C-alpha positions in Angstrom: 40.7 -47.7 99.4 43.2 -46.0 97.5 45.0 -47.7 94.2 47.8 -50.0 95.6 45.5 -51.3 97.6 42.6 -52.2 95.2 45.1 -53.2 92.9 46.7 -55.5 95.5 42.9 -57.5 96.0 42.5 -57.5 92.8 45.8 -60.1 92.6 44.4 -61.9 95.9 41.7 -62.3 93.6 43.6 -63.4 90.4 46.1 -65.8 92.0 42.5 -66.9 94.1 44.3 -66.3 97.6 40.9 -64.3 98.2 37.6 -65.4 97.9 35.3 -63.1 95.6 33.2 -62.4 98.6 35.6 -61.3 100.7 37.1 -59.5 98.5 33.4 -57.7 97.5 33.3 -57.4 101.8 36.3 -55.6 101.6 35.1 -53.1 98.7 31.5 -52.5 100.0 32.2 -49.5 101.8 32.1 -48.1 98.6 32.1 -45.3 97.6 31.3 -44.1 101.1 32.0 -45.0 104.6 28.9 -43.6 107.5 30.6 -42.7 110.7 28.2 -42.1 113.4 25.9 -39.7 111.4 28.8 -36.8 111.8 30.5 -37.7 108.7 30.0 -39.2 105.4 34.0 -40.5 104.1 34.2 -40.5 100.8 36.3 -43.7 100.6 36.3 -43.8 96.7 38.1 -40.7 96.2 41.5 -41.7 95.8 40.4 -44.0 92.9 39.0 -40.8 91.4 41.6 -38.3 91.9 44.8 -40.1 93.1 44.5 -38.2 96.2 42.5 -39.6 99.1 40.1 -37.4 101.3 42.3 -34.9 103.4 40.5 -34.1 107.5 39.7 -30.2 108.0 39.9 -30.9 111.4 39.2 -27.0 112.3 35.8 -26.5 113.9 35.3 -30.0 114.1 35.8 -31.6 118.1 38.7 -33.9 119.1 36.6 -36.7 119.0 35.4 -36.3 115.0 38.9 -35.4 114.0 40.4 -38.8 115.7 37.3 -41.2 114.8 37.3 -39.6 111.4 41.4 -40.5 111.1 41.1 -43.5 112.8 38.0 -44.5 110.5 40.5 -43.1 107.5 42.7 -45.5 108.0 41.1 -48.1 107.9 40.8 -47.5 104.1 44.1 -46.0 103.6 47.8 -46.6 104.5 48.6 -42.8 105.1 46.4 -39.6 106.2 46.8 -35.5 106.4 44.5 -33.9 109.1 45.2 -29.9 108.0 44.6 -26.6 109.9 44.0 -28.7 113.6 43.9 -26.9 116.6 47.1 -27.6 119.4 44.0 -29.0 121.9 42.7 -30.8 118.7 46.3 -32.4 117.7 47.1 -33.2 121.2 43.9 -35.6 122.0 44.6 -37.5 118.6 48.3 -37.8 119.5 47.0 -39.7 122.8 43.9 -41.4 120.7 46.5 -42.7 117.8 50.0 -42.8 119.3 51.2 -43.1 115.3 50.0 -40.0 114.7 52.6 -36.7 114.4 51.4 -33.0 114.7 53.7 -29.4 113.3 52.5 -26.8 115.3 53.4 -24.1 112.8 51.8 -25.9 110.1 48.7 -27.2 111.8 49.1 -30.3 110.5 48.7 -33.7 111.8 49.5 -37.2 109.6 49.5 -40.6 110.1 51.1 -43.6 108.5 50.9 -46.8 108.7 54.8 -48.3 108.7 57.5 -46.0 107.9 57.2 -42.7 106.1 58.3 -42.2 102.4 61.3 -39.9 102.2 60.3 -37.4 100.3 61.5 -37.4 96.4 65.6 -36.0 96.6 65.8 -36.0 92.4 63.3 -34.9 89.8 60.8 -32.1 90.0 60.8 -30.4 92.3 58.6 -27.4 93.6 60.3 -24.1 95.6 58.0 -22.4 98.6 58.6 -18.3 98.8 57.6 -16.5 101.6 57.7 -13.0 101.7 58.5 -12.7 105.4 59.0 -15.0 108.2 55.4 -14.5 109.5 53.9 -15.7 106.6 55.9 -18.9 107.2 53.3 -21.3 108.6 51.2 -20.6 105.5 55.0 -21.7 103.7 54.8 -24.1 105.9 51.4 -26.1 105.5 52.2 -26.0 101.2 55.5 -27.5 101.8 54.7 -30.2 104.4 51.7 -31.4 102.3 53.9 -31.5 99.1 56.2 -33.5 100.9 53.3 -35.5 102.3 52.8 -36.8 98.9 56.1 -37.9 98.2 57.7 -34.7 96.3 60.6 -32.8 96.9 60.8 -29.0 97.7 63.3 -26.5 98.3 62.4 -23.5 100.4 63.3 -20.0 100.1 61.7 -18.0 103.4 61.9 -14.6 104.4 62.6 -12.8 100.6 60.2 -10.3 100.3 60.5 -7.0 98.1 61.3 -5.2 100.5 64.9 -6.6 100.7 64.9 -8.1 97.2 68.5 -8.8 97.1 67.9 -11.9 99.3 65.0 -13.3 96.4 68.1 -13.2 94.0 70.2 -14.8 95.5 68.2 -17.6 95.3 67.8 -16.8 92.1 69.7 -21.1 90.7 67.1 -22.3 92.6 64.1 -20.6 91.0 64.6 -21.1 87.7 66.0 -24.6 88.0 61.9 -25.0 89.6 59.3 -26.9 87.8 56.6 -25.2 89.8 56.2 -22.2 92.9 54.4 -21.4 95.5 54.7 -17.5 96.1 53.3 -16.9 99.8 52.7 -13.1 100.9 50.6 -11.3 102.7 51.2 -6.9 103.0 50.2 -6.0 99.4 51.8 -9.8 98.3 54.0 -8.0 95.6 56.7 -10.9 95.9 54.5 -12.8 93.4 53.7 -10.5 90.3 58.3 -10.2 91.1 58.5 -13.9 90.9 56.0 -15.1 87.7 58.5 -12.3 86.4 61.8 -13.8 86.5 60.8 -17.4 85.9 58.8 -19.7 83.3 57.8 -22.4 85.4 54.5 -22.5 86.8 53.2 -20.0 90.3 50.9 -20.8 92.4 50.1 -16.8 94.7 49.1 -17.9 98.3 48.1 -14.4 99.7 48.2 -14.3 103.8 46.2 -12.6 106.0 49.1 -11.0 107.4 49.2 -7.0 107.3 48.1 -4.1 108.9 44.3 -2.7 108.9 44.6 -2.1 105.2 45.8 -5.4 104.3 42.1 -6.7 104.9 43.2 -9.8 106.0 45.0 -10.6 103.4 42.1 -9.2 100.8 44.7 -6.5 100.0 47.5 -9.2 98.5 44.8 -11.6 97.5 43.4 -8.3 94.8 47.3 -7.8 94.0 48.1 -10.9 93.3 44.8 -11.7 90.8 45.6 -8.7 88.9 49.0 -9.4 88.8 50.9 -8.2 85.4 53.4 -11.4 85.0 51.8 -14.3 83.1 51.6 -18.1 84.5 50.4 -17.2 87.6 47.4 -18.3 89.2 45.9 -17.9 92.8 44.5 -19.6 95.2 42.4 -18.1 98.4 43.4 -16.2 101.7 46.1 -18.7 103.2 45.3 -21.9 101.6 48.7 -23.0 101.6 47.1 -27.0 102.0 45.3 -25.8 98.2 48.5 -24.9 96.7 50.6 -28.1 98.1 48.0 -30.2 96.1 47.9 -27.9 92.8 51.5 -28.1 93.1 51.5 -31.7 93.0 49.3 -32.0 90.4 51.4 -29.8 88.5 54.6 -32.1 89.2 52.8 -35.1 88.6 51.8 -34.4 85.1 55.8 -33.2 84.6 56.8 -36.8 86.3 54.7 -38.7 83.7 55.4 -36.5 80.3 57.8 -38.6 78.6 61.3 -36.7 77.8 62.8 -35.9 73.8 
């Protein structure tokens, strides 16, 4: 049950086109919906936080993922699934024809009707990567933002080994309202970006790198110890978390009146 559905339900009761009992029946599953003993879906989350529950597909069977998405679609007009392996996505698409899958970001998206297009104006996020190998995590962040209706600019393969590539896009960085910096290896990109711009910077360490990078721990520690101010850091490879955090920042900016 998202905010728009609840508003519509209350309006129907107010206009006497829907009985109170029928409205109560629609609300009966709040605040959660039990699903065959393997999931308890938090249908109340969008009313509390503004964002509905998202399906973390990794570790679930294809049948479980399809079942959860199908049930969530009974409560919401749009559903997002993250970290979906290709074989899980293939099964979901066979069961839910309106679903879409991106193999780079590993996101499954389902929309009832035409999905809304991301905003072309207003506050925007920039997703910047150190290298092409960081792109799957970066796309998870960027496509999460776009799913939430946000404008996103991409500045890819612009790491510190060739800093001129980043500086060539400096105007895009300077005008951004929030930046997601995605990097593996030593993770130095986030400090560089944080030292260039005045907006919040969200560092996303990736598990890209050779042995001593410790599957992203080196980049994580580097970003946590950044000497640049205004930098926050999410967990290793957590593009989704960075995308949601950036969305919350952009939402607050959009609601702030200008003088």
